Every structure is written in structure tokens, then in C-alpha cells.
C-alpha positions, 0 to 999 in steps of 0.5 A: 502502499503496504503489502503482506503475503499469505500464500494459497493456490489461485484456484482457492483464492478465486473460490474465496473471492467469489464466496465473499463477493456473493455475501457482500451483494446480499448484505452478508458478513463478507463486508458490504455497506448498505443504504445511508439515505432515502435514495436507497443503496440499489441505485449506485453500486461500487466495488472495492478490490484490495490486495488482501483482507489481512494487511491493516493498510487494506483493512483501513481502506475497506473501512473507509470505503464502507463508511463513505458508502454508507454516508453517500447512500450507495451499495459497496461490494468488497473482495480481496486476494488470498495473498499479495500477488493473487492476480487470478483472484482479482480477475475473478472479483472484477468479473463478478462485479461486472456481472453485479452491475457496479457503476465503478470499481476501486482496485489496488492491483496485485499484479499491475500488468496482468490485471490490465486487460481485465480492467480494460474489459470493465471500462469497455462496458461503461464501468469507471475504474479507479486504481488506489495506491498502486497503478495498473500497467499501463496506467491508462487501464484505469480512468484515474489513480488515487495514491501516495507519491511513492517517489516522494515517500522514498525521497523523504526517508532517504534525505532523513537517512543522509542527515542521520548518518552524519558523515559516517560511511553508509553500509546500506541494506535495500529491502525491496518489494518485487521486481517490476512493480511501480510502487517498489521501484519508485520508493527504491529510486526515491530513497536513492535520490534522497540519499544522494547516490545512484544505483550500484553505489558501493554504499549499497551493501546488500539488496533483497526482495521481501514481497513486503512481508515480515517473515521474508523481510527477516530472512532477507536481513539475516542474509544481508548480515551474513553478506555484510555484517557491518550494515548500519542503515536499512531501507525497507519498502514497508513496515512489515519488511522493516519489522522483519529487519528489526527482528533479525537485527535484534537477534544478532545484537545489532538493533541499536547500531543500525538505523531503519527507515521505512514507509507506511505510517500505520499506528503500529509503525508509529509505535515502533518509531516511538520505541526506537525500532524505526528512525523514520517513517513516511506516512501515507493515507489509505483512508483518504484514497478510499473516501475519494474513490467512493465519492468519485464513483458516486459523482460519475453515476450521478453526472456521467463525468469520469474522474481522470489522471492522478490525485496525490493523496499526500505523504508526511515524514514522521520522525521521533527526532527531526533531521536538520533541513528535512521537513518532518512531523513528530510522533504525536502527529503520526499517532493522530493521523495513523491507520490500523490499530 
């Protein structure tokens, strides 16, 4: 999961979503995939709702869904929130897609608990619902989940950081997501497990929420440095938060003395790793999530068999310099498998 916030009112977000969805349904510029074969696109319609239209992670997911829909000969409707956390916008998108007669909805929930009743209503009308990247709460509000194992992603960078510290007393800044969101909790807990410490350990010098946003990540890091100037290790929920932390550290003249580990694996993030801005990055695969999601809805429409349970779409630790005893891939592998531009 990768998060990036752009704030606007829910009412405006709903209007933007409705307009985008209408354009998609008519083949307009809002983003749609038409027919890819003789079966015609009208026979199967799939909806994709992401958290935002701007975060490269979700842009990649949308492109992957569009490519797979075109290959499968299905019609794709797309919509996104105006910002990460825009639940009312996502609710409007689901309702519009139900009205449009979709066979299935793929969604990355912005507010996992708040969206659940709307997803339940879609399922009650015979629509298959697949969560991508982020599960709803409760998870069974979706028929299936295709996502990174976020606990593993956090654990990998925690293990790497432990070796990288090489016995030095760690002073850790934990730059988290938002309270109560499973993705953030799992990555946070995974890092602690990999590093071999528990919540409340004195090694944790500062904890702050960033919403997965670069500007908020920078502010959080600035505040953490005021609280604990000797911070030497940063865990960041995702690359935008990590880049914000790096900018704050660079401005304070501390970027060379602090190790930053994060999760995403975008092309921008791998580039930052090769430049020494990040030390390690757990790479996830949004393209795979989208491709599997479109295929699952297609198969449901053709056979009536619903997808179910959790499908792990994989994660790899990317490190410019390997850490002894920690399984990792080099930057070349990261660049070959990265997403975004």
C-alpha cells in the first residue's frame, strides 16, 4: 500500500468521482478500457476504485487494470478519492458502479471500517467485491483480498535495520500512517518484530503519524528531531513519508548519519535508494494486484465462481548494500520490477 494525501471537501470529492465515473462509462477521458476482443466490452463490466488519482502506486494499479481489461475484452470503470481518506467519495463511486451494472468492484479502501457497509450492499446485489492492497474492516466485507503481506514487509526492513545498526544503540523515529488502519498497524508491528523490540521500548525515541504524505512526513521528522536530536534510524510507513523525513534530515545536516528504511518499491524509491537517501525498501507489486483482480472478476462473470480469502501478491527487500543474514535483492532487481516513473 502507498498513500498520498490531497485534501478537499467530501462534497467536492463526490462530484469529482461522479463526473469521472460518467466519463469512464461513456468511454471518455476519465479513464476506461474498452473491448479487447470479439466478445465485446459490454458483456462484462468491472469497476476499480483507488484511494487517489495522483499517487504513482494507484496510477500503476489503474494502468495495470486497464491493460488487463483490454486484453480480456471487458469494460473498466474507474474512480478515485480526491484525497487519501475520502470515504464519502468512495461510497459515491461504489453506488454509481452498482447502478452501472458492474459484475465486480476492485477497491483500495480509504477508510476500511466506514466503507464496509457500502461494500456489503454491493455484495447483497450479487456483485463480487475484491479489496486490493488494503482490507476493509471487517475483512469479510469483501469476497477476497489481493495484497502485500504488510507484516512481512515491515519485518524485512526491521531485520535489515537491526543488522545495519551493527550493535549501536538505536534511537528510532517511527513515522506511521493513521491510527487503526490495518496496513499501517501491520507494517509498524512487523518492523518492531524484525528489529527485535516491543512497543514502548526505550529505543523508540519518537512516534508520529504522517498519513503517508511527504509534507506531513517532513513535519513529523522535524518535530522528532526537536524531541530527540540523536535519532539515528527512521522507519517510514511508505516512500512519501520517507522522502519527507530525508528532506528534514538533510536540512538539519543529519542525512548522512541517519538510516532510513521504508516500504513501497517504486522506481522513484529505488532511485532514492541507489543515491543513498534510503538504505532499504520493501518492494510491493500493485500491477499484480490489479491484474489478478480483473481476471478474478472476469472468471466470476463467466463461471459464477467467486474468489475468496487472501492472495499474497509478494514482497521483496531491496537493498543497495546487503545485510548479513537478511534475504534481499539488489537495486538492479528493484529497478527491473519497480512501478511508477
